[in-house]
N, C-alpha and C positions, 0 to 999 in steps of 0.2 A: 207081671203087670196085668191087672184085671182088664178083660176085654169087653165087658158089658157094663152098662150103667146100672146102678142100684134101682130096685123096684121095677125091673123089666118084667112084663106080665105074660106075654104070649110065648109059646114054645119057640117060635122063630126068633124072638128077641132074646130069650134066654140062651139060645144056641148061637147067638151073634150072626144070624142070617139076615137081619134087617135092622134098620135104625129109624125111629120115629121121633118127631120133635113136638113137644106139648108146650103151648104158650102159657105163661103165667099171668093170668088175668088180662088186663088191658095193656100191660107193659110190653116192652120190646125184648123181654127175657124169655128164654125157652129152656126146657129141661129135656134131656135125651133119654130114650128108652131103647134097649137093644145094644147093638155093637157100638162101641165107642168110636168117635171120629175126632180128628184134629182139623182145625181150620188152617189151610195152607193157601194164602192169598185170599181169593174169593171162593175157594172150593173146599167142601168138607171131604176129607180123605179118611176112609175107614182104616183103622189100625192094621187090619189083616193085609192091606195093600202096601204097607211100608216094606221096602226092601232093605233099608239101612237107616239107622238112627245114630246121629253123631252129636256130640256136645262141642260147641264152639266157645272158647274162653277168650274174652278180649281183655287186654291189659290197659289200665288207665294211664 
């Protein structure tokens, strides 16, 4: 699984030591640079901090 966003520019971003968010124009959309994060509730959690990843399958 790739741990950094495409087009990360600084050494710290390329080494997944930091994450920066760049706003796209005047919209509410942002693009990440550096270490990838997942949104868990209201918190951005860096992938390196995940201890376990599980898939939950719900039957209809």
